[in-house]
N, CA, C and O atoms as a CHARMM CRD file, in Angstrom:
* protein
*
  332
    1    1 UNK  N    -58.05200 -21.84400  -2.45100 PROA 1      0.00000
    2    1 UNK  CA   -56.62600 -22.04300  -2.31400 PROA 1      0.00000
    3    1 UNK  C    -56.34900 -22.54800  -0.90500 PROA 1      0.00000
    4    1 UNK  O    -56.84000 -21.98200   0.07200 PROA 1      0.00000
    5    2 UNK  N    -55.56500 -23.61200  -0.80500 PROA 2      0.00000
    6    2 UNK  CA   -55.26900 -24.17100   0.51000 PROA 2      0.00000
    7    2 UNK  C    -54.05000 -23.47600   1.09800 PROA 2      0.00000
    8    2 UNK  O    -53.12100 -23.09600   0.38600 PROA 2      0.00000
    9    3 UNK  N    -54.08000 -23.32400   2.39800 PROA 3      0.00000
   10    3 UNK  CA   -52.97200 -22.67200   3.08700 PROA 3      0.00000
   11    3 UNK  C    -51.81500 -23.65400   3.23900 PROA 3      0.00000
   12    3 UNK  O    -52.00600 -24.85100   3.45600 PROA 3      0.00000
   13    4 UNK  N    -50.61700 -23.10600   3.11600 PROA 4      0.00000
   14    4 UNK  CA   -49.42000 -23.92200   3.29600 PROA 4      0.00000
   15    4 UNK  C    -49.12800 -24.07800   4.77900 PROA 4      0.00000
   16    4 UNK  O    -49.38100 -23.16100   5.56100 PROA 4      0.00000
   17    5 UNK  N    -48.60100 -25.22200   5.17000 PROA 5      0.00000
   18    5 UNK  CA   -48.20700 -25.38200   6.57200 PROA 5      0.00000
   19    5 UNK  C    -47.12300 -24.36600   6.92200 PROA 5      0.00000
   20    5 UNK  O    -46.39200 -23.89900   6.04900 PROA 5      0.00000
   21    6 UNK  N    -47.02800 -24.03600   8.18800 PROA 6      0.00000
   22    6 UNK  CA   -46.03000 -23.07100   8.63300 PROA 6      0.00000
   23    6 UNK  C    -44.63900 -23.54800   8.25200 PROA 6      0.00000
   24    6 UNK  O    -44.27500 -24.69300   8.51800 PROA 6      0.00000
   25    7 UNK  N    -43.86400 -22.67200   7.62900 PROA 7      0.00000
   26    7 UNK  CA   -42.49900 -22.99000   7.23100 PROA 7      0.00000
   27    7 UNK  C    -42.38600 -23.66500   5.88000 PROA 7      0.00000
   28    7 UNK  O    -41.26900 -23.86200   5.40300 PROA 7      0.00000
   29    8 UNK  N    -43.49600 -24.03200   5.23300 PROA 8      0.00000
   30    8 UNK  CA   -43.44700 -24.69600   3.93600 PROA 8      0.00000
   31    8 UNK  C    -43.21600 -23.65800   2.84500 PROA 8      0.00000
   32    8 UNK  O    -43.66500 -22.51700   2.95100 PROA 8      0.00000
   33    9 UNK  N    -42.52000 -24.06300   1.81200 PROA 9      0.00000
   34    9 UNK  CA   -42.26400 -23.17000   0.68500 PROA 9      0.00000
   35    9 UNK  C    -43.06100 -23.63200  -0.52400 PROA 9      0.00000
   36    9 UNK  O    -43.17500 -24.83400  -0.76800 PROA 9      0.00000
   37   10 UNK  N    -43.61400 -22.69300  -1.28500 PROA 10     0.00000
   38   10 UNK  CA   -44.44500 -23.08400  -2.41900 PROA 10     0.00000
   39   10 UNK  C    -43.67700 -23.81100  -3.51600 PROA 10     0.00000
   40   10 UNK  O    -44.27800 -24.57300  -4.27300 PROA 10     0.00000
   41   11 UNK  N    -42.35900 -23.59900  -3.62400 PROA 11     0.00000
   42   11 UNK  CA   -41.58800 -24.23100  -4.68900 PROA 11     0.00000
   43   11 UNK  C    -40.86500 -25.49900  -4.23200 PROA 11     0.00000
   44   11 UNK  O    -40.01000 -26.00900  -4.95600 PROA 11     0.00000
   45   12 UNK  N    -41.18900 -26.01200  -3.05300 PROA 12     0.00000
   46   12 UNK  CA   -40.48700 -27.16500  -2.48900 PROA 12     0.00000
   47   12 UNK  C    -40.59600 -28.38900  -3.38700 PROA 12     0.00000
   48   12 UNK  O    -39.62200 -29.13000  -3.51800 PROA 12     0.00000
   49   13 UNK  N    -41.73000 -28.62500  -3.99900 PROA 13     0.00000
   50   13 UNK  CA   -41.90100 -29.79000  -4.87300 PROA 13     0.00000
   51   13 UNK  C    -41.02500 -29.71800  -6.09800 PROA 13     0.00000
   52   13 UNK  O    -40.41000 -30.71300  -6.48300 PROA 13     0.00000
   53   14 UNK  N    -40.95900 -28.55700  -6.71600 PROA 14     0.00000
   54   14 UNK  CA   -40.12400 -28.38700  -7.90000 PROA 14     0.00000
   55   14 UNK  C    -38.65300 -28.52400  -7.56300 PROA 14     0.00000
   56   14 UNK  O    -37.88600 -29.08800  -8.34300 PROA 14     0.00000
   57   15 UNK  N    -38.25300 -28.01300  -6.40800 PROA 15     0.00000
   58   15 UNK  CA   -36.85600 -28.11100  -6.00900 PROA 15     0.00000
   59   15 UNK  C    -36.48100 -29.57400  -5.79000 PROA 15     0.00000
   60   15 UNK  O    -35.37900 -30.00000  -6.13700 PROA 15     0.00000
   61   16 UNK  N    -37.39300 -30.32700  -5.21900 PROA 16     0.00000
   62   16 UNK  CA   -37.13800 -31.74800  -5.00900 PROA 16     0.00000
   63   16 UNK  C    -36.97100 -32.49000  -6.32400 PROA 16     0.00000
   64   16 UNK  O    -36.11900 -33.36900  -6.44900 PROA 16     0.00000
   65   17 UNK  N    -37.79100 -32.12800  -7.30100 PROA 17     0.00000
   66   17 UNK  CA   -37.68500 -32.75400  -8.61700 PROA 17     0.00000
   67   17 UNK  C    -36.35200 -32.41900  -9.26700 PROA 17     0.00000
   68   17 UNK  O    -35.71200 -33.28400  -9.86500 PROA 17     0.00000
   69   18 UNK  N    -35.93400 -31.16100  -9.14900 PROA 18     0.00000
   70   18 UNK  CA   -34.64100 -30.77000  -9.71500 PROA 18     0.00000
   71   18 UNK  C    -33.50200 -31.53000  -9.05900 PROA 18     0.00000
   72   18 UNK  O    -32.59700 -32.00200  -9.74700 PROA 18     0.00000
   73   19 UNK  N    -33.53300 -31.65500  -7.73800 PROA 19     0.00000
   74   19 UNK  CA   -32.47200 -32.37600  -7.03700 PROA 19     0.00000
   75   19 UNK  C    -32.46400 -33.84800  -7.44200 PROA 19     0.00000
   76   19 UNK  O    -31.40100 -34.45900  -7.55000 PROA 19     0.00000
   77   20 UNK  N    -33.64700 -34.41400  -7.66600 PROA 20     0.00000
   78   20 UNK  CA   -33.71100 -35.80800  -8.10200 PROA 20     0.00000
   79   20 UNK  C    -33.05200 -35.95700  -9.46800 PROA 20     0.00000
   80   20 UNK  O    -32.30900 -36.91000  -9.70200 PROA 20     0.00000
   81   21 UNK  N    -33.32100 -35.01900 -10.36600 PROA 21     0.00000
   82   21 UNK  CA   -32.69900 -35.06500 -11.68500 PROA 21     0.00000
   83   21 UNK  C    -31.18900 -34.90800 -11.60100 PROA 21     0.00000
   84   21 UNK  O    -30.45300 -35.60600 -12.29900 PROA 21     0.00000
   85   22 UNK  N    -30.71800 -33.99400 -10.74900 PROA 22     0.00000
   86   22 UNK  CA   -29.27300 -33.77600 -10.59700 PROA 22     0.00000
   87   22 UNK  C    -28.61000 -35.04100 -10.05900 PROA 22     0.00000
   88   22 UNK  O    -27.58100 -35.47100 -10.58200 PROA 22     0.00000
   89   23 UNK  N    -29.19400 -35.64400  -9.01200 PROA 23     0.00000
   90   23 UNK  CA   -28.61000 -36.85600  -8.44200 PROA 23     0.00000
   91   23 UNK  C    -28.64600 -38.00900  -9.43500 PROA 23     0.00000
   92   23 UNK  O    -27.72000 -38.81900  -9.46600 PROA 23     0.00000
   93   24 UNK  N    -29.68900 -38.10000 -10.24200 PROA 24     0.00000
   94   24 UNK  CA   -29.76200 -39.14600 -11.25600 PROA 24     0.00000
   95   24 UNK  C    -28.62900 -38.97100 -12.25700 PROA 24     0.00000
   96   24 UNK  O    -27.99800 -39.94700 -12.66400 PROA 24     0.00000
   97   25 UNK  N    -28.37400 -37.73700 -12.65100 PROA 25     0.00000
   98   25 UNK  CA   -27.28500 -37.45200 -13.59700 PROA 25     0.00000
   99   25 UNK  C    -25.93400 -37.78800 -12.97400 PROA 25     0.00000
  100   25 UNK  O    -25.09300 -38.40600 -13.62500 PROA 25     0.00000
  101   26 UNK  N    -25.71500 -37.39000 -11.71600 PROA 26     0.00000
  102   26 UNK  CA   -24.44300 -37.65500 -11.04600 PROA 26     0.00000
  103   26 UNK  C    -24.20600 -39.14900 -10.92200 PROA 26     0.00000
  104   26 UNK  O    -23.10700 -39.63100 -11.19400 PROA 26     0.00000
  105   27 UNK  N    -25.23400 -39.88400 -10.51000 PROA 27     0.00000
  106   27 UNK  CA   -25.07700 -41.31600 -10.31200 PROA 27     0.00000
  107   27 UNK  C    -24.99000 -42.08900 -11.62200 PROA 27     0.00000
  108   27 UNK  O    -24.50400 -43.22000 -11.62800 PROA 27     0.00000
  109   28 UNK  N    -25.44300 -41.51500 -12.72100 PROA 28     0.00000
  110   28 UNK  CA   -25.40100 -42.19000 -14.01100 PROA 28     0.00000
  111   28 UNK  C    -24.01300 -42.12000 -14.64700 PROA 28     0.00000
  112   28 UNK  O    -23.72600 -42.86300 -15.58400 PROA 28     0.00000
  113   29 UNK  N    -23.15300 -41.23400 -14.14600 PROA 29     0.00000
  114   29 UNK  CA   -21.79500 -41.12200 -14.68800 PROA 29     0.00000
  115   29 UNK  C    -21.02400 -42.39500 -14.37200 PROA 29     0.00000
  116   29 UNK  O    -21.31300 -43.07200 -13.38500 PROA 29     0.00000
  117   30 UNK  N    -20.04100 -42.72300 -15.20900 PROA 30     0.00000
  118   30 UNK  CA   -19.24100 -43.92900 -14.92900 PROA 30     0.00000
  119   30 UNK  C    -18.53400 -43.81200 -13.57900 PROA 30     0.00000
  120   30 UNK  O    -18.01100 -42.75300 -13.23400 PROA 30     0.00000
  121   31 UNK  N    -18.52200 -44.89100 -12.83300 PROA 31     0.00000
  122   31 UNK  CA   -17.94000 -44.89800 -11.48900 PROA 31     0.00000
  123   31 UNK  C    -16.43900 -44.63900 -11.52300 PROA 31     0.00000
  124   31 UNK  O    -15.87900 -44.18700 -10.52400 PROA 31     0.00000
  125   32 UNK  N    -15.77000 -44.91400 -12.64500 PROA 32     0.00000
  126   32 UNK  CA   -14.32200 -44.74600 -12.70900 PROA 32     0.00000
  127   32 UNK  C    -13.91200 -43.27800 -12.70100 PROA 32     0.00000
  128   32 UNK  O    -12.77900 -42.96400 -12.33500 PROA 32     0.00000
  129   33 UNK  N    -14.80000 -42.37600 -13.09400 PROA 33     0.00000
  130   33 UNK  CA   -14.45700 -40.95800 -13.16700 PROA 33     0.00000
  131   33 UNK  C    -14.70100 -40.20900 -11.86600 PROA 33     0.00000
  132   33 UNK  O    -14.15500 -39.12200 -11.67600 PROA 33     0.00000
  133   34 UNK  N    -15.49800 -40.75400 -10.97500 PROA 34     0.00000
  134   34 UNK  CA   -15.86700 -40.04100  -9.76100 PROA 34     0.00000
  135   34 UNK  C    -14.67300 -39.82600  -8.85800 PROA 34     0.00000
  136   34 UNK  O    -14.00600 -40.78800  -8.47600 PROA 34     0.00000
  137   35 UNK  N    -14.38800 -38.57600  -8.50600 PROA 35     0.00000
  138   35 UNK  CA   -13.33500 -38.25500  -7.56300 PROA 35     0.00000
  139   35 UNK  C    -11.93500 -38.28600  -8.14400 PROA 35     0.00000
  140   35 UNK  O    -10.96800 -38.06500  -7.41500 PROA 35     0.00000
  141   36 UNK  N    -11.79700 -38.55200  -9.43100 PROA 36     0.00000
  142   36 UNK  CA   -10.47000 -38.66900 -10.03500 PROA 36     0.00000
  143   36 UNK  C     -9.69300 -37.36900  -9.92500 PROA 36     0.00000
  144   36 UNK  O     -8.52500 -37.39500  -9.53600 PROA 36     0.00000
  145   37 UNK  N    -10.29000 -36.24200 -10.24900 PROA 37     0.00000
  146   37 UNK  CA    -9.58500 -34.96300 -10.19100 PROA 37     0.00000
  147   37 UNK  C     -9.20100 -34.62300  -8.76000 PROA 37     0.00000
  148   37 UNK  O     -8.11400 -34.09700  -8.52200 PROA 37     0.00000
  149   38 UNK  N    -10.06600 -34.91300  -7.81300 PROA 38     0.00000
  150   38 UNK  CA    -9.76400 -34.62200  -6.41300 PROA 38     0.00000
  151   38 UNK  C     -8.54500 -35.41300  -5.95300 PROA 38     0.00000
  152   38 UNK  O     -7.67600 -34.87300  -5.26900 PROA 38     0.00000
  153   39 UNK  N     -8.47900 -36.67500  -6.32100 PROA 39     0.00000
  154   39 UNK  CA    -7.34200 -37.50700  -5.94000 PROA 39     0.00000
  155   39 UNK  C     -6.07200 -36.99700  -6.60500 PROA 39     0.00000
  156   39 UNK  O     -5.01500 -36.96200  -5.97500 PROA 39     0.00000
  157   40 UNK  N     -6.16200 -36.60500  -7.86200 PROA 40     0.00000
  158   40 UNK  CA    -4.97800 -36.09500  -8.56000 PROA 40     0.00000
  159   40 UNK  C     -4.47600 -34.81000  -7.91400 PROA 40     0.00000
  160   40 UNK  O     -3.27100 -34.65400  -7.71700 PROA 40     0.00000
  161   41 UNK  N     -5.37100 -33.89200  -7.58200 PROA 41     0.00000
  162   41 UNK  CA    -4.95700 -32.65900  -6.91100 PROA 41     0.00000
  163   41 UNK  C     -4.30000 -32.96900  -5.57000 PROA 41     0.00000
  164   41 UNK  O     -3.28300 -32.36700  -5.22400 PROA 41     0.00000
  165   42 UNK  N     -4.87400 -33.90300  -4.81400 PROA 42     0.00000
  166   42 UNK  CA    -4.31400 -34.27400  -3.52000 PROA 42     0.00000
  167   42 UNK  C     -2.90500 -34.82700  -3.68200 PROA 42     0.00000
  168   42 UNK  O     -2.00700 -34.46500  -2.92100 PROA 42     0.00000
  169   43 UNK  N     -2.70000 -35.70200  -4.66800 PROA 43     0.00000
  170   43 UNK  CA    -1.37700 -36.28900  -4.86900 PROA 43     0.00000
  171   43 UNK  C     -0.35100 -35.24900  -5.30700 PROA 43     0.00000
  172   43 UNK  O      0.80300 -35.30700  -4.88400 PROA 43     0.00000
  173   44 UNK  N     -0.75100 -34.30900  -6.13700 PROA 44     0.00000
  174   44 UNK  CA     0.16800 -33.25900  -6.56300 PROA 44     0.00000
  175   44 UNK  C      0.55600 -32.38400  -5.37100 PROA 44     0.00000
  176   44 UNK  O      1.73000 -32.05500  -5.20100 PROA 44     0.00000
  177   45 UNK  N     -0.41300 -32.01000  -4.55300 PROA 45     0.00000
  178   45 UNK  CA    -0.12400 -31.18800  -3.36900 PROA 45     0.00000
  179   45 UNK  C      0.75500 -31.95700  -2.39300 PROA 45     0.00000
  180   45 UNK  O      1.67100 -31.38000  -1.80600 PROA 45     0.00000
  181   46 UNK  N      0.49500 -33.24800  -2.20800 PROA 46     0.00000
  182   46 UNK  CA     1.29900 -34.07300  -1.32100 PROA 46     0.00000
  183   46 UNK  C      2.74100 -34.16500  -1.81600 PROA 46     0.00000
  184   46 UNK  O      3.67500 -34.04600  -1.02300 PROA 46     0.00000
  185   47 UNK  N      2.92900 -34.37400  -3.10500 PROA 47     0.00000
  186   47 UNK  CA     4.27800 -34.46000  -3.67200 PROA 47     0.00000
  187   47 UNK  C      5.00700 -33.12500  -3.54800 PROA 47     0.00000
  188   47 UNK  O      6.18800 -33.10000  -3.20000 PROA 47     0.00000
  189   48 UNK  N      4.32500 -32.02300  -3.82500 PROA 48     0.00000
  190   48 UNK  CA     4.95200 -30.70400  -3.71300 PROA 48     0.00000
  191   48 UNK  C      5.35600 -30.40900  -2.27000 PROA 48     0.00000
  192   48 UNK  O      6.41700 -29.83600  -2.02200 PROA 48     0.00000
  193   49 UNK  N      4.51200 -30.80000  -1.32600 PROA 49     0.00000
  194   49 UNK  CA     4.82900 -30.60500   0.08800 PROA 49     0.00000
  195   49 UNK  C      6.04500 -31.42600   0.48500 PROA 49     0.00000
  196   49 UNK  O      6.93100 -30.93200   1.18300 PROA 49     0.00000
  197   50 UNK  N      6.09000 -32.67300   0.04500 PROA 50     0.00000
  198   50 UNK  CA     7.23400 -33.53500   0.36600 PROA 50     0.00000
  199   50 UNK  C      8.52200 -32.97100  -0.21100 PROA 50     0.00000
  200   50 UNK  O      9.55000 -32.95600   0.46600 PROA 50     0.00000
  201   51 UNK  N      8.47700 -32.50700  -1.45600 PROA 51     0.00000
  202   51 UNK  CA     9.67600 -31.90800  -2.06800 PROA 51     0.00000
  203   51 UNK  C     10.10700 -30.65000  -1.34000 PROA 51     0.00000
  204   51 UNK  O     11.30300 -30.42300  -1.15700 PROA 51     0.00000
  205   52 UNK  N      9.15900 -29.83200  -0.92500 PROA 52     0.00000
  206   52 UNK  CA     9.49600 -28.61100  -0.19500 PROA 52     0.00000
  207   52 UNK  C     10.14300 -28.94100   1.14500 PROA 52     0.00000
  208   52 UNK  O     11.10200 -28.28400   1.55000 PROA 52     0.00000
  209   53 UNK  N      9.62900 -29.94300   1.82600 PROA 53     0.00000
  210   53 UNK  CA    10.20900 -30.33700   3.11700 PROA 53     0.00000
  211   53 UNK  C     11.62200 -30.87300   2.91700 PROA 53     0.00000
  212   53 UNK  O     12.52900 -30.52900   3.67500 PROA 53     0.00000
  213   54 UNK  N     11.81400 -31.71000   1.90600 PROA 54     0.00000
  214   54 UNK  CA    13.14700 -32.25300   1.62400 PROA 54     0.00000
  215   54 UNK  C     14.11900 -31.13000   1.28700 PROA 54     0.00000
  216   54 UNK  O     15.24800 -31.11900   1.77700 PROA 54     0.00000
  217   55 UNK  N     13.69200 -30.18500   0.45600 PROA 55     0.00000
  218   55 UNK  CA    14.56600 -29.07400   0.07600 PROA 55     0.00000
  219   55 UNK  C     14.91900 -28.21800   1.28300 PROA 55     0.00000
  220   55 UNK  O     16.07400 -27.82000   1.43800 PROA 55     0.00000
  221   56 UNK  N     13.95800 -27.93100   2.13100 PROA 56     0.00000
  222   56 UNK  CA    14.24100 -27.12300   3.31900 PROA 56     0.00000
  223   56 UNK  C     15.19100 -27.84200   4.27500 PROA 56     0.00000
  224   56 UNK  O     16.10000 -27.22800   4.83500 PROA 56     0.00000
  225   57 UNK  N     14.97800 -29.13500   4.45500 PROA 57     0.00000
  226   57 UNK  CA    15.88100 -29.90200   5.33900 PROA 57     0.00000
  227   57 UNK  C     17.30100 -29.89200   4.77700 PROA 57     0.00000
  228   57 UNK  O     18.26700 -29.73200   5.52300 PROA 57     0.00000
  229   58 UNK  N     17.42400 -30.06100   3.46400 PROA 58     0.00000
  230   58 UNK  CA    18.73800 -30.06500   2.83600 PROA 58     0.00000
  231   58 UNK  C     19.41600 -28.71100   2.98600 PROA 58     0.00000
  232   58 UNK  O     20.60700 -28.63000   3.28800 PROA 58     0.00000
  233   59 UNK  N     18.64900 -27.65300   2.77200 PROA 59     0.00000
  234   59 UNK  CA    19.21800 -26.31300   2.87900 PROA 59     0.00000
  235   59 UNK  C     19.61300 -25.96900   4.31000 PROA 59     0.00000
  236   59 UNK  O     20.54900 -25.19900   4.52600 PROA 59     0.00000
  237   60 UNK  N     18.90900 -26.53100   5.28700 PROA 60     0.00000
  238   60 UNK  CA    19.21100 -26.22200   6.68400 PROA 60     0.00000
  239   60 UNK  C     20.31500 -27.10100   7.25200 PROA 60     0.00000
  240   60 UNK  O     21.18300 -26.60800   7.97300 PROA 60     0.00000
  241   61 UNK  N     20.30000 -28.39400   6.94300 PROA 61     0.00000
  242   61 UNK  CA    21.19200 -29.31500   7.63300 PROA 61     0.00000
  243   61 UNK  C     22.12000 -30.11700   6.72500 PROA 61     0.00000
  244   61 UNK  O     23.21700 -30.48600   7.14500 PROA 61     0.00000
  245   62 UNK  N     21.72000 -30.38300   5.53300 PROA 62     0.00000
  246   62 UNK  CA    22.46900 -31.29600   4.66400 PROA 62     0.00000
  247   62 UNK  C     23.66300 -30.63000   4.01200 PROA 62     0.00000
  248   62 UNK  O     24.29800 -29.74900   4.59000 PROA 62     0.00000
  249   63 UNK  N     23.95900 -31.07100   2.78900 PROA 63     0.00000
  250   63 UNK  CA    25.10100 -30.55800   2.03500 PROA 63     0.00000
  251   63 UNK  C     25.01000 -29.05700   1.81700 PROA 63     0.00000
  252   63 UNK  O     26.02700 -28.37700   1.67700 PROA 63     0.00000
  253   64 UNK  N     23.79900 -28.54900   1.78900 PROA 64     0.00000
  254   64 UNK  CA    23.61500 -27.11200   1.59900 PROA 64     0.00000
  255   64 UNK  C     23.51800 -26.38900   2.92500 PROA 64     0.00000
  256   64 UNK  O     22.97600 -25.28700   3.00100 PROA 64     0.00000
  257   65 UNK  N     24.05500 -27.02100   3.99500 PROA 65     0.00000
  258   65 UNK  CA    23.96100 -26.44000   5.32700 PROA 65     0.00000
  259   65 UNK  C     24.41000 -24.99000   5.35100 PROA 65     0.00000
  260   65 UNK  O     25.48500 -24.65700   4.85200 PROA 65     0.00000
  261   66 UNK  N     23.60600 -24.14700   5.91900 PROA 66     0.00000
  262   66 UNK  CA    23.93400 -22.73100   6.01500 PROA 66     0.00000
  263   66 UNK  C     23.49500 -21.90500   4.82100 PROA 66     0.00000
  264   66 UNK  O     23.45400 -20.67700   4.90500 PROA 66     0.00000
  265   67 UNK  N     23.16500 -22.55600   3.70400 PROA 67     0.00000
  266   67 UNK  CA    22.76300 -21.78700   2.51900 PROA 67     0.00000
  267   67 UNK  C     21.50200 -20.98500   2.76600 PROA 67     0.00000
  268   67 UNK  O     21.40400 -19.82200   2.37400 PROA 67     0.00000
  269   68 UNK  N     20.54300 -21.61200   3.41700 PROA 68     0.00000
  270   68 UNK  CA    19.27900 -20.92600   3.67300 PROA 68     0.00000
  271   68 UNK  C     19.49300 -19.74500   4.60400 PROA 68     0.00000
  272   68 UNK  O     18.96600 -18.65900   4.36400 PROA 68     0.00000
  273   69 UNK  N     20.26200 -19.95100   5.66200 PROA 69     0.00000
  274   69 UNK  CA    20.56000 -18.85400   6.59500 PROA 69     0.00000
  275   69 UNK  C     21.32700 -17.73300   5.93100 PROA 69     0.00000
  276   69 UNK  O     21.03900 -16.55800   6.15900 PROA 69     0.00000
  277   70 UNK  N     22.31000 -18.09000   5.10400 PROA 70     0.00000
  278   70 UNK  CA    23.08700 -17.06900   4.39300 PROA 70     0.00000
  279   70 UNK  C     22.21500 -16.30500   3.40800 PROA 70     0.00000
  280   70 UNK  O     22.29400 -15.08000   3.31600 PROA 70     0.00000
  281   71 UNK  N     21.38600 -17.03200   2.67500 PROA 71     0.00000
  282   71 UNK  CA    20.49900 -16.38700   1.70300 PROA 71     0.00000
  283   71 UNK  C     19.53900 -15.43800   2.40700 PROA 71     0.00000
  284   71 UNK  O     19.34700 -14.30200   1.97200 PROA 71     0.00000
  285   72 UNK  N     18.93600 -15.90600   3.49600 PROA 72     0.00000
  286   72 UNK  CA    18.00400 -15.06800   4.23900 PROA 72     0.00000
  287   72 UNK  C     18.71200 -13.83100   4.79000 PROA 72     0.00000
  288   72 UNK  O     18.16800 -12.72800   4.73900 PROA 72     0.00000
  289   73 UNK  N     19.92000 -14.01400   5.31600 PROA 73     0.00000
  290   73 UNK  CA    20.69900 -12.88400   5.83400 PROA 73     0.00000
  291   73 UNK  C     21.00500 -11.85300   4.75500 PROA 73     0.00000
  292   73 UNK  O     20.90800 -10.65000   4.99500 PROA 73     0.00000
  293   74 UNK  N     21.37600 -12.32500   3.56100 PROA 74     0.00000
  294   74 UNK  CA    21.65800 -11.41200   2.45000 PROA 74     0.00000
  295   74 UNK  C     20.41100 -10.64200   2.03100 PROA 74     0.00000
  296   74 UNK  O     20.48200  -9.44900   1.73800 PROA 74     0.00000
  297   75 UNK  N     19.27900 -11.31800   2.00400 PROA 75     0.00000
  298   75 UNK  CA    18.02300 -10.65900   1.61500 PROA 75     0.00000
  299   75 UNK  C     17.65700  -9.59200   2.63900 PROA 75     0.00000
  300   75 UNK  O     17.27100  -8.48300   2.26900 PROA 75     0.00000
  301   76 UNK  N     17.77400  -9.91700   3.92200 PROA 76     0.00000
  302   76 UNK  CA    17.45000  -8.94800   4.96600 PROA 76     0.00000
  303   76 UNK  C     18.39400  -7.75100   4.88300 PROA 76     0.00000
  304   76 UNK  O     17.95800  -6.60700   5.01700 PROA 76     0.00000
  305   77 UNK  N     19.67500  -8.00700   4.66500 PROA 77     0.00000
  306   77 UNK  CA    20.65700  -6.91000   4.54600 PROA 77     0.00000
  307   77 UNK  C     20.33800  -6.03600   3.33500 PROA 77     0.00000
  308   77 UNK  O     20.42100  -4.81100   3.41300 PROA 77     0.00000
  309   78 UNK  N     19.97100  -6.66500   2.21200 PROA 78     0.00000
  310   78 UNK  CA    19.66500  -5.90000   1.01200 PROA 78     0.00000
  311   78 UNK  C     18.43400  -5.03200   1.22500 PROA 78     0.00000
  312   78 UNK  O     18.42400  -3.86100   0.84400 PROA 78     0.00000
  313   79 UNK  N     17.39300  -5.60200   1.83500 PROA 79     0.00000
  314   79 UNK  CA    16.15700  -4.85000   2.08800 PROA 79     0.00000
  315   79 UNK  C     16.45100  -3.71900   3.09000 PROA 79     0.00000
  316   79 UNK  O     15.97900  -2.59800   2.90500 PROA 79     0.00000
  317   80 UNK  N     17.22000  -4.00200   4.14000 PROA 80     0.00000
  318   80 UNK  CA    17.54200  -2.97600   5.13800 PROA 80     0.00000
  319   80 UNK  C     18.36100  -1.85500   4.51600 PROA 80     0.00000
  320   80 UNK  O     18.21900  -0.69700   4.90700 PROA 80     0.00000
  321   81 UNK  N     19.20600  -2.17900   3.56400 PROA 81     0.00000
  322   81 UNK  CA    20.02200  -1.16900   2.88400 PROA 81     0.00000
  323   81 UNK  C     19.20400  -0.24800   1.98500 PROA 81     0.00000
  324   81 UNK  O     19.64100   0.85800   1.66800 PROA 81     0.00000
  325   82 UNK  N     18.04500  -0.68700   1.58100 PROA 82     0.00000
  326   82 UNK  CA    17.17800   0.10900   0.69400 PROA 82     0.00000
  327   82 UNK  C     16.42400   1.18600   1.46100 PROA 82     0.00000
  328   82 UNK  O     15.93000   2.13800   0.85700 PROA 82     0.00000
  329   83 UNK  N     16.32600   1.05400   2.77800 PROA 83     0.00000
  330   83 UNK  CA    15.53700   2.01200   3.56700 PROA 83     0.00000
  331   83 UNK  C     16.42200   2.86600   4.37000 PROA 83     0.00000
  332   83 UNK  O     15.94600   3.73500   5.10000 PROA 83     0.00000
């Protein structure tokens, strides 16, 4: 039996073969599907963030000016009244 070099693992060859098979499978998929879900999640999060920013700006400064402050004040008063 031959000695393995320092730091070598006995299963390194098999692991390399498995990784080659995995990469072959990944690369064999149609190029149109790669990253599609990631892009969709990013766009949904971006849209939700934009809507939240618009809503907060409206509640603070726009036609709903003071609504956010009044709502927050009422919530704090209600919680303080419970204790």
